[in-house]
C-alpha positions as CSV (number, residue, x, y, z in Angstrom):
1,A,8.7,1.3,-7.4
2,V,5.0,2.0,-6.8
3,Q,3.5,4.3,-9.3
4,R,0.8,6.9,-8.6
5,L,-2.7,6.6,-9.9
6,N,-3.4,9.1,-12.6
7,A,-7.1,10.1,-12.9
8,A,-8.9,11.8,-15.8
9,E,-12.3,13.3,-16.2
10,L,-14.7,12.7,-19.1
11,D,-17.6,15.1,-19.8
12,L,-20.5,13.9,-21.9
13,F,-23.3,15.5,-23.9
14,I,-26.0,13.2,-25.3
15,G,-29.0,13.8,-27.5
16,H,-31.3,11.6,-29.5
17,D,-28.9,11.4,-32.5
18,Y,-25.5,12.5,-31.1
19,I,-23.0,12.0,-28.3
20,V,-20.1,14.3,-27.5
21,T,-17.2,13.2,-25.3
22,I,-14.8,15.8,-23.8
23,P,-11.9,14.3,-21.8
24,N,-9.5,16.5,-19.9
25,R,-6.7,14.1,-21.0
26,E,-6.6,11.2,-23.3
27,L,-8.5,8.2,-22.2
28,L,-7.3,5.0,-23.9
29,P,-10.6,3.1,-23.8
30,V,-12.5,6.0,-25.5
31,T,-9.7,6.6,-28.0
32,R,-9.6,2.9,-28.9
33,L,-13.4,2.6,-29.3
34,F,-13.7,5.6,-31.7
35,R,-10.6,4.4,-33.6
36,R,-12.2,1.0,-34.1
37,C,-15.3,2.8,-35.3
38,E,-13.3,4.8,-37.8
39,E,-11.5,1.7,-39.1
40,D,-14.4,-0.7,-39.1
41,E,-17.4,0.5,-41.0
42,H,-19.6,-2.5,-40.0
43,L,-18.9,-1.8,-36.3
44,R,-19.6,1.9,-36.8
45,E,-22.9,1.3,-38.4
46,Q,-23.8,-1.4,-35.8
47,L,-23.2,1.0,-32.9
48,F,-24.6,4.2,-34.4
49,A,-27.7,2.6,-35.8
50,R,-28.9,1.6,-32.3
51,G,-28.9,5.2,-31.1
52,S,-26.8,7.4,-28.9
53,G,-27.8,5.5,-25.8
54,R,-26.1,2.3,-27.0
55,L,-23.0,4.2,-28.0
56,L,-22.9,5.8,-24.5
57,Y,-23.2,2.3,-23.0
58,E,-20.2,1.1,-25.1
59,V,-18.1,4.1,-23.9
60,L,-19.0,3.5,-20.2
61,D,-18.6,-0.2,-20.5
62,D,-15.1,0.1,-22.0
63,L,-14.1,2.7,-19.3
64,F,-15.3,0.4,-16.4
65,D,-13.7,-2.6,-18.0
66,Y,-10.4,-0.6,-18.1
67,C,-10.6,-0.2,-14.3
68,F,-10.2,-3.9,-13.5
69,P,-6.6,-4.3,-14.8
70,I,-5.7,-1.3,-12.7
71,L,-7.2,-3.0,-9.7
72,D,-5.2,-6.2,-10.5
73,K,-2.1,-4.1,-10.5
74,I,-3.0,-2.7,-7.0
75,A,-3.6,-6.3,-5.8
76,H,-0.1,-7.3,-7.2
77,K,1.5,-4.3,-5.4
78,L,-0.1,-5.4,-2.1
79,D,1.2,-8.9,-2.6
80,T,4.7,-7.6,-3.4
81,I,4.7,-5.3,-0.3
82,E,3.6,-8.3,1.9
83,D,6.5,-10.4,0.6
84,E,9.1,-7.6,1.0
85,M,7.8,-6.8,4.5
86,F,8.4,-10.4,5.8
87,E,11.8,-10.7,4.0
88,G,13.3,-8.1,6.3
89,A,12.7,-4.9,4.2
90,S,10.0,-3.5,6.5
91,E,11.6,0.0,6.7
92,E,11.8,0.2,2.9
93,V,8.2,-0.7,2.3
94,V,6.8,2.1,4.4
95,R,6.8,4.5,1.4
96,D,5.3,1.8,-0.8
97,I,2.5,1.2,1.6
98,S,1.8,5.0,1.8
99,N,1.7,5.2,-2.0
100,V,-0.6,2.3,-2.5
101,K,-2.9,3.6,0.3
102,Q,-3.0,6.9,-1.5
103,E,-3.9,5.2,-4.7
104,I,-6.8,3.3,-3.0
105,I,-8.0,6.5,-1.4
106,S,-7.9,8.4,-4.7
107,Y,-9.7,5.6,-6.5
108,R,-12.4,5.5,-3.9
109,K,-12.9,9.3,-4.2
110,I,-13.4,8.7,-8.0
111,I,-15.8,5.7,-7.8
112,K,-17.9,6.8,-4.8
113,P,-19.8,9.7,-6.7
114,E,-20.0,7.5,-9.8
115,R,-22.2,5.0,-8.1
116,S,-25.0,7.5,-7.5
117,T,-24.4,9.1,-10.9
118,L,-24.8,5.8,-12.7
119,R,-28.1,5.1,-11.0
120,V,-29.4,8.5,-12.1
121,L,-28.1,7.9,-15.6
122,E,-29.7,4.5,-15.7
123,R,-33.1,6.1,-15.3
124,R,-32.5,9.1,-17.6
125,V,-30.9,7.2,-20.4
126,E,-34.0,5.2,-21.1
127,A,-35.2,8.0,-23.4
128,F,-32.2,7.3,-25.7
129,L,-32.3,3.5,-25.6
130,P,-34.4,0.9,-27.4
131,E,-36.4,-1.1,-25.0
132,E,-34.4,-4.3,-25.5
133,L,-31.2,-2.5,-24.5
134,E,-32.3,-1.0,-21.2
135,L,-30.9,-3.9,-19.2
136,Y,-27.4,-3.3,-20.5
137,F,-26.9,-0.4,-18.0
138,D,-27.5,-2.8,-15.1
139,D,-24.1,-4.4,-16.1
140,I,-22.3,-1.0,-15.7
141,V,-23.9,-0.4,-12.3
142,D,-22.9,-3.9,-11.2
143,A,-19.3,-3.3,-12.5
144,A,-19.2,-0.1,-10.4
145,E,-20.3,-2.0,-7.3
146,R,-17.7,-4.7,-7.9
147,I,-15.0,-2.1,-8.2
148,W,-16.2,-0.4,-5.0
149,D,-16.2,-3.8,-3.1
150,L,-12.7,-4.6,-4.4
151,L,-11.5,-1.1,-3.2
152,D,-13.1,-1.8,0.2
153,N,-11.2,-5.1,0.4
154,Y,-7.9,-3.5,-0.6
155,K,-8.4,-0.8,1.9
156,E,-8.7,-3.4,4.7
157,V,-5.7,-5.2,3.3
158,V,-3.4,-2.1,3.2
159,D,-4.5,-1.1,6.7
160,G,-3.7,-4.5,7.9
161,L,-0.3,-4.5,6.2
162,E,0.5,-1.0,7.6
163,S,-0.4,-2.2,11.1
164,T,1.7,-5.4,10.7
165,N,4.6,-3.5,9.3
166,E,4.6,-1.0,12.2
167,S,4.6,-4.0,14.6
168,V,7.5,-5.6,12.8
169,I,9.5,-2.3,12.9
170,S,8.6,-1.8,16.6
171,H,9.7,-5.4,17.4
172,R,13.1,-4.8,15.8
173,Q,13.6,-1.5,17.5
174,N,12.8,-3.2,20.8
175,D,15.5,-5.9,20.0
176,V,18.0,-3.1,19.3
177,L,17.2,-1.3,22.5
178,R,17.4,-4.5,24.5
179,L,20.9,-5.2,23.1
180,L,22.0,-1.7,23.9
181,T,20.6,-2.0,27.4
182,V,22.4,-5.3,28.0
183,I,25.7,-3.7,26.8
184,S,25.2,-0.7,29.0
185,V,24.4,-2.7,32.1
186,T,27.3,-5.0,31.5
187,I,29.8,-2.2,31.1
188,L,28.5,-0.3,34.2
189,P,30.0,-2.5,36.9
190,L,33.2,-2.8,34.9
191,T,33.5,0.9,34.9
192,L,32.9,1.0,38.6
193,V,35.7,-1.5,39.3
194,T,38.2,0.2,37.0
195,G,37.3,3.5,38.6
196,L,37.9,2.2,42.1
197,F,41.4,0.9,41.2
198,G,42.1,4.0,39.2
199,M,42.0,6.3,42.3
200,N,45.2,7.8,43.5
201,V,45.2,5.8,46.8
202,L,47.2,2.8,47.9
203,F,45.7,-0.7,47.6
204,P,47.1,-4.1,48.3
205,G,49.4,-5.3,45.5
206,E,49.6,-1.9,43.8
207,G,52.3,-1.9,41.1
208,T,52.6,-5.7,40.9
209,R,51.9,-7.9,37.9
210,E,49.6,-10.1,40.1
211,A,47.4,-7.2,40.9
212,F,46.8,-6.5,37.2
213,W,45.7,-10.1,36.5
214,V,43.5,-10.1,39.6
215,I,41.7,-7.0,38.4
216,V,41.3,-8.5,34.9
217,A,39.9,-11.7,36.4
218,A,37.5,-9.7,38.6
219,L,36.3,-7.8,35.5
220,A,35.8,-11.0,33.6
221,V,33.8,-12.6,36.5
222,V,31.6,-9.5,36.8
223,A,31.0,-9.4,33.0
224,G,30.4,-13.2,32.8
225,G,28.0,-13.0,35.8
226,A,26.0,-10.2,34.2
227,L,25.8,-12.0,30.8
228,G,24.9,-15.3,32.6
229,F,22.1,-13.5,34.5
230,F,20.7,-12.0,31.2
231,R,20.8,-15.5,29.6
232,F,19.0,-17.0,32.6
233,K,16.3,-14.3,32.2
234,R,16.2,-15.0,28.5
235,W,16.9,-11.3,27.7
236,L,19.6,-12.5,25.3
């Protein structure tokens, strides 16, 4: 089953000697980073000694690194949907396509404003960074752009899968309608023949065994002729 993407918000307050993080729900990268700082005194001193700007970089870097495994899962879902679609389960994957498409749309809604925010932050955070660390934030901006490019690619893929799946379903429906039409057209002349002989009027051979077999033979010839015509036209 395709799972929905769960988003969370992280609010930050930063000063020259402090940084405050307020997530609206637990964010594993942030939790793990601060847990490592609590358990590893050397790491804590290394990060805190370089100022709040460096710690902010570590928080953002871990958050954006956490995005790539999620993107890998989306890519895997798209591959799975493609395999299932061409294995004859096109009707069943309609919901999966819709769910993955919703994930991509939601992800794009999250990342799009972050791109401009990161560019502003890159200029403003210089006041909290040593000069030799200013280039680090370029990596975060590049990561955001890579994520956006991947989401663009996935959007094109899921749109293509949706279009292809609709074509497969439409083709199968056309096959079913063609078969039903052939059956209806084949039965129509048989109904006409049996209706004629079912009228309460006298006809040659009425009440004889030979008449019955003549009618059966006529029905078989009409049905065989109709099916032969359909085969000749390659409608069957």
